[in-house]
C-alpha positions as CSV (number, residue, x, y, z in Angstrom):
1,M,144.7,74.9,99.9
2,I,142.3,74.1,102.7
3,A,141.4,77.8,102.9
4,L,140.6,77.8,99.2
5,W,138.4,74.8,99.5
6,I,136.5,76.5,102.4
7,L,136.1,79.6,100.3
8,A,134.9,77.7,97.3
9,G,132.5,75.8,99.5
10,C,131.1,79.0,101.0
11,L,130.7,80.6,97.6
12,G,128.9,77.5,96.3
13,L,126.6,77.5,99.3
14,L,125.8,81.2,98.7
15,L,125.1,80.6,95.1
16,L,122.8,77.7,96.0
17,L,120.9,79.8,98.5
18,V,120.5,82.7,96.0
19,G,119.4,80.2,93.4
20,A,116.8,78.9,95.7
21,A,115.6,82.4,96.5
22,V,115.4,83.2,92.8
23,L,113.4,80.0,92.1
24,H,111.0,80.8,95.0
25,T,110.5,84.3,93.6
26,L,109.8,83.1,90.1
27,F,106.9,81.0,91.5
28,I,105.3,84.1,93.1
29,P,102.6,85.4,90.7
30,S,102.9,89.1,89.9
31,K,99.9,91.2,91.0
32,T,98.7,94.7,90.4
33,S,96.9,96.7,93.0
34,D,94.6,98.5,90.6
35,Y,91.9,99.9,92.9
36,T,90.8,103.4,91.9
37,P,87.6,105.0,93.1
38,D,84.7,105.4,90.7
39,P,81.9,106.8,92.7
40,D,78.5,108.1,91.7
41,P,79.3,111.8,91.0
42,A,76.3,113.1,92.9
43,R,77.2,111.1,96.0
44,A,80.8,112.3,95.8
45,D,79.7,115.9,95.5
46,A,77.4,115.5,98.5
47,C,80.2,114.1,100.6
48,A,82.6,116.8,99.5
49,E,80.1,119.5,100.5
50,K,79.6,118.1,103.9
51,L,83.4,117.7,104.5
52,A,84.0,121.2,103.2
53,R,81.5,122.7,105.7
54,M,83.3,120.8,108.5
55,V,86.7,122.2,107.4
56,R,85.3,125.7,107.4
57,C,84.5,125.3,111.1
58,E,87.9,126.0,112.6
59,T,88.7,123.5,115.4
60,V,92.4,124.1,116.2
61,S,93.0,122.8,119.7
62,V,95.5,124.4,122.1
63,P,96.8,122.8,125.3
64,G,95.8,124.5,128.5
65,V,93.0,126.6,127.0
66,D,89.3,126.0,127.6
67,Q,87.9,125.7,124.1
68,R,84.7,123.8,124.8
69,E,82.5,126.6,123.3
70,K,84.4,126.4,120.0
71,F,83.8,122.7,119.7
72,L,80.1,123.0,120.7
73,G,79.8,125.2,117.6
74,F,81.3,122.3,115.6
75,H,78.8,120.0,117.2
76,R,75.9,122.2,116.1
77,L,77.2,121.8,112.6
78,L,77.3,118.0,112.9
79,E,73.7,118.1,114.1
80,E,72.7,120.0,111.0
81,L,74.6,117.8,108.6
82,F,73.6,114.4,110.3
83,P,70.1,115.0,111.7
84,L,69.1,111.3,112.0
85,V,72.3,110.4,114.0
86,H,71.4,113.2,116.4
87,S,67.8,112.3,116.7
88,R,68.1,108.5,117.1
89,L,71.5,107.9,118.8
90,E,72.2,108.6,122.4
91,K,74.7,111.4,122.5
92,T,77.2,112.2,125.4
93,E,79.3,115.3,125.3
94,I,82.2,115.6,127.8
95,D,84.2,118.8,127.7
96,G,83.8,119.0,123.9
97,N,84.5,115.3,123.3
98,L,81.7,113.2,121.7
99,L,80.4,109.7,122.2
100,Y,77.3,108.4,120.4
101,Y,75.6,105.1,121.3
102,W,73.7,103.2,118.6
103,K,71.9,100.2,120.1
104,G,72.2,97.0,118.1
105,K,70.6,93.6,118.1
106,S,73.3,92.3,120.4
107,S,75.7,93.8,123.0
108,E,78.2,90.9,122.7
109,K,80.7,92.5,120.3
110,P,80.6,96.3,120.5
111,L,82.2,98.3,117.7
112,V,83.8,101.7,118.1
113,L,84.4,103.9,115.1
114,M,86.5,106.9,116.0
115,S,88.5,109.9,114.7
116,H,89.2,113.3,116.1
117,Q,87.5,116.7,115.6
118,D,90.5,118.9,116.4
119,V,93.2,120.0,113.9
120,V,96.7,121.5,114.1
121,P,97.3,125.2,113.5
122,A,97.7,126.4,109.9
123,E,101.0,128.2,109.8
124,N,101.9,130.6,107.0
125,P,98.3,130.9,105.7
126,E,99.4,133.4,103.0
127,S,101.4,130.6,101.4
128,W,98.4,128.2,101.0
129,T,97.0,127.8,97.5
130,H,93.5,127.8,99.1
131,P,93.1,129.5,102.5
132,P,93.5,126.9,105.3
133,F,89.9,127.1,106.5
134,S,88.2,127.9,103.2
135,G,86.9,124.4,102.6
136,D,87.3,125.2,98.9
137,I,86.2,122.4,96.5
138,A,88.4,122.7,93.5
139,D,90.4,120.4,91.2
140,G,88.6,117.3,92.5
141,K,89.7,118.0,96.1
142,V,88.5,119.5,99.3
143,W,91.1,121.9,100.6
144,G,91.8,123.0,104.1
145,R,93.1,122.1,107.5
146,G,91.5,118.9,108.7
147,A,90.4,117.7,105.2
148,S,92.6,114.7,105.4
149,D,93.5,114.7,109.1
150,T,90.9,113.6,110.0
151,K,87.5,115.3,109.4
152,C,87.3,113.1,106.3
153,S,86.9,110.0,108.4
154,V,84.6,111.7,111.0
155,M,82.4,112.7,108.1
156,A,82.5,109.2,106.6
157,F,81.4,107.3,109.7
158,F,78.7,109.9,110.5
159,Q,77.4,109.7,106.9
160,A,77.5,105.8,107.1
161,A,75.3,105.9,110.2
162,E,73.0,108.6,108.6
163,E,72.4,106.5,105.5
164,L,71.8,103.3,107.4
165,L,69.4,105.0,109.8
166,A,67.5,106.4,106.8
167,E,67.1,102.8,105.5
168,G,65.7,101.7,108.9
169,Y,68.8,99.5,109.5
170,V,69.5,98.1,113.0
171,P,73.1,97.1,113.4
172,P,73.9,93.5,114.5
173,C,75.9,94.8,117.5
174,D,76.1,97.9,119.6
175,V,78.0,100.7,117.8
176,Y,79.7,103.7,119.3
177,L,80.9,106.8,117.5
178,S,83.8,108.4,119.3
179,S,85.5,111.7,118.6
180,S,87.9,113.6,120.9
181,C,88.9,117.3,120.6
182,T,92.4,117.0,122.1
183,E,94.1,114.3,119.9
184,E,96.6,116.6,118.1
185,W,98.4,117.4,121.4
186,G,97.8,114.1,123.2
187,G,95.3,115.6,125.7
188,D,92.8,114.0,128.0
189,G,89.8,114.1,125.7
190,C,89.8,110.4,124.6
191,P,90.7,109.1,128.1
192,K,87.5,110.8,129.3
193,L,85.5,108.9,126.7
194,V,87.2,105.7,127.6
195,A,86.5,106.3,131.3
196,E,82.8,106.8,130.4
197,L,82.7,103.5,128.6
198,K,84.4,101.8,131.6
199,R,81.8,103.3,133.9
200,R,79.1,101.8,131.7
201,G,80.9,98.4,131.7
202,V,81.4,98.5,127.9
203,K,84.3,96.4,126.5
204,P,84.5,96.9,122.7
205,W,85.4,94.0,120.6
206,L,86.9,96.2,117.8
207,V,88.0,99.8,117.7
208,C,88.8,101.4,114.3
209,D,90.6,104.7,114.4
210,E,92.7,106.8,112.0
211,G,96.4,106.2,111.6
212,G,96.7,104.0,108.5
213,G,94.9,104.5,105.3
214,I,94.9,103.6,101.6
215,I,98.4,104.6,100.8
216,S,99.7,105.2,97.2
217,E,103.1,103.6,96.8
218,P,103.8,102.6,100.4
219,I,107.3,101.6,99.5
220,G,109.4,103.0,96.7
221,G,109.0,100.7,93.7
222,I,105.7,99.3,94.7
223,H,103.0,101.1,92.7
224,G,99.3,101.3,93.4
225,N,97.0,101.9,96.3
226,F,97.4,99.6,99.4
227,A,95.3,99.5,102.5
228,M,97.8,99.8,105.3
229,V,96.3,98.9,108.7
230,G,98.2,99.9,111.8
231,V,98.2,97.1,114.4
232,F,100.2,98.8,117.1
233,E,101.8,102.1,118.0
234,K,105.4,102.6,119.1
235,G,105.9,104.1,122.5
236,K,107.1,107.6,122.9
237,A,109.0,109.9,125.2
238,D,110.2,113.5,125.4
239,V,113.6,113.6,126.9
240,R,115.9,116.6,127.9
241,F,119.7,116.2,128.1
242,T,121.6,118.8,130.1
243,A,125.2,119.9,130.2
244,T,126.5,122.3,132.9
245,S,129.6,124.3,133.6
246,A,130.9,127.3,135.5
247,G,130.0,129.5,132.6
248,G,132.3,132.5,132.0
249,H,133.6,134.6,129.1
250,A,133.9,133.1,125.7
251,S,137.3,134.7,125.0
252,A,139.1,131.9,127.0
253,P,137.0,128.8,126.6
254,P,138.0,125.6,128.5
255,A,137.8,122.2,126.9
256,H,134.5,120.3,126.8
257,T,132.1,123.2,127.1
258,P,128.4,122.3,127.5
259,I,127.4,122.8,123.9
260,A,130.5,120.9,122.6
261,R,129.6,117.9,124.8
262,L,126.0,118.1,123.7
263,A,127.1,118.3,120.0
264,A,129.4,115.3,120.4
265,F,126.5,113.3,122.0
266,V,124.1,114.2,119.3
267,N,126.6,113.3,116.6
268,R,127.3,110.0,118.3
269,V,123.6,109.1,118.3
270,E,123.1,110.2,114.7
271,T,126.1,108.5,113.3
272,H,126.2,105.3,115.4
273,D,122.7,104.1,116.0
274,P,122.6,102.8,119.6
275,F,119.5,100.7,119.2
276,R,119.0,97.1,118.0
277,R,117.3,96.5,114.7
278,R,114.8,93.6,114.5
279,M,112.0,92.9,112.1
280,P,108.6,92.6,114.0
281,K,106.4,89.9,112.6
282,E,103.9,92.5,111.5
283,V,106.6,94.1,109.3
284,A,107.5,90.7,107.9
285,A,103.9,90.1,107.1
286,M,103.7,93.5,105.4
287,F,106.6,92.6,103.1
288,R,105.0,89.2,102.3
289,T,101.8,91.0,101.3
290,L,103.6,93.6,99.2
291,A,106.1,91.3,97.5
292,P,103.8,90.1,94.6
293,Y,103.3,93.8,93.6
294,A,107.0,94.6,93.4
295,S,109.4,94.6,90.5
296,F,111.6,91.4,90.4
297,P,114.7,92.7,92.2
298,L,112.7,94.1,95.1
299,K,110.4,91.0,95.1
300,L,113.5,88.8,95.3
301,V,114.6,90.6,98.5
302,I,111.3,91.1,100.4
303,S,109.8,87.6,99.5
304,N,112.9,85.8,100.8
305,L,113.4,87.3,104.3
306,W,114.9,84.0,105.4
307,L,118.0,85.0,103.3
308,F,117.9,88.8,103.0
309,R,116.6,89.8,106.4
310,P,120.1,90.9,107.7
311,V,120.6,93.0,104.5
312,L,117.2,94.7,104.9
313,L,117.7,95.5,108.6
314,R,120.9,97.3,107.6
315,V,119.6,99.2,104.5
316,L,116.0,100.0,105.4
317,P,116.8,103.2,107.4
318,M,118.9,104.4,104.5
319,I,116.1,103.7,101.9
320,S,113.1,105.0,103.9
321,A,112.9,106.8,107.2
322,Q,109.4,105.5,107.7
323,A,110.5,101.9,107.0
324,G,113.5,102.3,109.2
325,A,111.3,103.5,112.1
326,M,109.4,100.2,112.0
327,I,112.5,98.1,113.0
328,R,114.1,100.1,115.8
329,T,113.7,102.7,118.5
330,T,114.3,106.1,117.1
331,V,115.6,109.4,118.5
332,A,114.9,112.8,116.9
333,F,116.6,115.8,118.4
334,T,114.2,118.7,118.2
335,M,115.0,121.5,120.6
336,A,118.1,123.2,122.0
337,S,119.1,126.0,124.4
338,G,122.3,127.6,125.6
339,S,123.6,131.0,126.5
340,D,121.7,134.3,125.8
341,A,124.8,136.0,124.3
342,C,127.4,135.0,121.8
343,N,130.3,135.9,124.0
344,V,129.1,134.1,127.2
345,L,129.7,130.4,127.9
346,P,126.4,128.8,129.1
347,A,126.3,127.6,132.6
348,R,123.5,125.3,131.4
349,A,122.8,124.1,127.9
350,T,120.2,121.6,126.8
351,V,119.1,119.6,123.9
352,S,115.7,117.8,123.8
353,A,114.6,114.8,121.8
354,N,111.6,112.8,120.9
355,M,112.0,109.0,121.2
356,R,109.8,106.3,119.8
357,F,110.1,102.8,121.3
358,I,109.9,99.5,119.4
359,P,108.6,96.4,121.2
360,H,111.8,94.4,121.1
361,Q,113.5,97.3,122.9
362,G,110.8,99.0,124.9
363,M,110.6,102.1,127.0
364,E,112.7,101.1,130.0
365,E,115.5,99.5,128.0
366,S,115.6,102.2,125.4
367,L,115.7,105.0,128.1
368,G,118.5,103.1,129.8
369,V,120.5,102.9,126.7
370,I,120.3,106.6,125.9
371,R,120.8,107.6,129.6
372,G,124.0,105.5,129.7
373,L,125.3,107.1,126.5
374,A,124.5,110.6,127.8
375,E,126.5,109.9,131.0
376,K,129.6,109.2,128.9
377,Y,129.5,112.8,127.7
378,G,128.8,114.2,131.2
379,L,125.1,114.9,130.5
380,G,122.1,114.7,132.8
381,T,119.0,113.0,131.5
382,E,115.4,114.1,132.3
383,V,112.4,112.2,131.0
384,L,109.7,114.8,130.5
385,S,107.0,112.4,129.5
386,A,107.0,108.7,128.5
387,G,104.7,105.9,127.5
388,D,105.5,102.4,126.2
389,Y,104.3,100.8,122.9
390,T,100.8,99.4,122.7
391,P,100.0,95.7,122.6
392,P,99.7,94.5,119.0
393,T,96.4,93.4,117.5
394,D,96.7,89.7,116.4
395,I,97.1,89.8,112.7
396,H,95.9,86.2,112.5
397,G,92.9,86.9,114.8
398,E,89.2,87.2,113.9
399,A,89.0,91.0,114.3
400,F,91.9,91.7,112.0
401,R,90.6,89.2,109.4
402,T,87.2,90.9,109.6
403,V,88.8,94.3,108.8
404,Q,90.8,92.7,105.9
405,R,87.6,91.1,104.5
406,V,85.7,94.4,104.6
407,I,88.7,96.2,102.9
408,G,88.5,93.6,100.1
409,Q,84.7,93.9,99.9
410,T,84.8,97.7,99.8
411,F,87.9,98.4,97.7
412,P,88.1,95.6,95.0
413,G,91.7,95.1,93.8
414,C,93.2,96.9,96.8
415,A,95.6,94.7,98.9
416,G,95.4,95.0,102.6
417,S,98.4,94.8,104.9
418,P,99.4,95.2,108.5
419,Y,101.9,97.8,109.4
420,V,103.5,99.5,112.4
421,M,102.2,102.9,113.4
422,T,105.2,105.1,114.1
423,G,103.2,108.1,115.2
424,A,100.6,108.4,118.0
425,T,96.8,108.4,117.9
426,D,93.9,108.4,120.4
427,A,93.5,104.7,119.7
428,R,96.2,103.9,122.3
429,F,93.8,104.9,125.1
430,Y,91.3,102.3,124.0
431,Q,93.9,99.5,124.4
432,E,92.9,99.4,128.1
433,I,89.4,98.1,127.4
434,C,89.7,96.6,123.9
435,P,92.0,93.8,122.7
436,N,91.5,94.6,119.0
437,V,92.5,98.2,118.0
438,V,93.3,99.0,114.4
439,R,94.4,102.3,112.8
440,F,92.9,102.7,109.4
441,A,91.2,105.7,107.8
442,P,89.5,104.4,104.6
443,V,90.6,107.3,102.4
444,I,93.3,107.5,99.8
445,Y,96.5,109.3,100.8
446,G,98.8,110.0,97.8
447,P,102.1,111.9,98.0
448,E,100.3,115.2,97.9
449,Q,98.0,114.3,100.8
450,M,100.9,112.9,102.9
451,K,102.9,116.1,102.4
452,G,99.9,118.4,103.3
453,M,99.1,116.6,106.5
454,H,100.3,119.1,109.3
455,G,101.8,121.1,106.4
456,L,100.8,123.5,103.7
457,N,97.8,122.9,101.3
458,E,96.2,120.0,103.2
459,N,93.6,118.4,100.9
460,I,91.8,115.2,100.1
461,E,90.6,113.9,96.7
462,Y,86.8,113.7,97.2
463,S,86.3,110.9,94.8
464,C,87.5,108.6,97.6
465,L,84.9,109.8,100.2
466,P,81.9,107.6,99.1
467,G,84.2,104.5,99.4
468,A,85.1,105.6,103.0
469,V,81.4,105.8,103.8
470,D,80.9,102.3,102.4
471,F,83.8,100.9,104.4
472,Y,82.1,102.0,107.6
473,R,78.7,100.7,106.4
474,N,80.3,97.3,105.6
475,L,82.2,97.1,108.8
476,I,79.1,97.7,110.8
477,A,77.3,95.0,108.9
478,A,80.3,92.6,109.3
479,M,79.8,92.5,113.0
480,G,76.9,90.1,112.7
């Protein structure tokens, strides 16, 4: 009888809590993120043509190869496209990497606008609808490698400066335009630019790089365009796990061969996540921002994290790999090696993985967890490269509020939200000298653009390009 009373009490409390959550949700006004670009056609065409010419200049970067001359060719194109920038700003070139200084009325709060020149290789070019370096303008899009990642934003902040210079504008603070040529493989280009700023004693107040963007339907069930601003990057490491044995002929295999142990280890990690799930405050803020735009069932869940947080932590990785990566350290197994013949047991077999570290379980702790698990399967662990997560930009601070205000000014009806950057950008190198680093390319990335990034048929809808130019114009003006 007592047990029944306890059960009834628990059910009653649960109903009360759910009722409170429903009531709270009913009082949240429903909103629509209805921003769609409507540019002057002539201006959009001019931006598209400039971007197309930049795409036609192939700038694939390769580790360990001196490609400075290739990038100097790209720089000559930039000088042709943006003559005022090159005649009135102080240009510094370091091994193909670019830094421009635009003197403002004050040096108190320097602004850095940045994005990279280099692009990834275009594999299977015969499968592309438009050749990968054609820069074709068709169907309302600019096609080709780099169109969306990220020559679009390079074009946009150069064009913003070009237009302002033509108007005789003097920025309220010093402005720097920064562009490396080694971002796609995590090279030393951006660190060289940061070292140059350190040598000059420059400490930027705000850095705006690529990484986020205006994302169409950022979460399934939430429709519209949303300005997703990355406020920190997860850490990352490349790790190799090794199993050894005496080798031998495959006709009489012993138990626990190297590949079997590696397979068991991989299966254990894939089926029983070894890392803690926790919702960073930036992700919670993202859900609060998106909640009014969701259908009622989803709004009920994400607007009442006080009740549904445990459920979300469990189901997010199953709903969305991107959302799941925002709440935990991840491991992706990417490479493997073993014997050179089918009938030979390997004396040494390996599997390699890429790890991404979340702040609540950073680099040292996460590597310790995976190393301990590997030891249970008799595996050695070798960390090939590693770096921890970056300090987050304060989402309640003046710099982030300034970016949000400029987003609202430039893209009316477009909600802005913080989010966690699960990939890596050059922006992380600026964290050493700047407390406010955001990752936001002010262009629209729909499903087609997201799929084409590093894949086939990369493109960008050029109707969004004038808005990107205006975002950088407005951000420069907002520094006053």
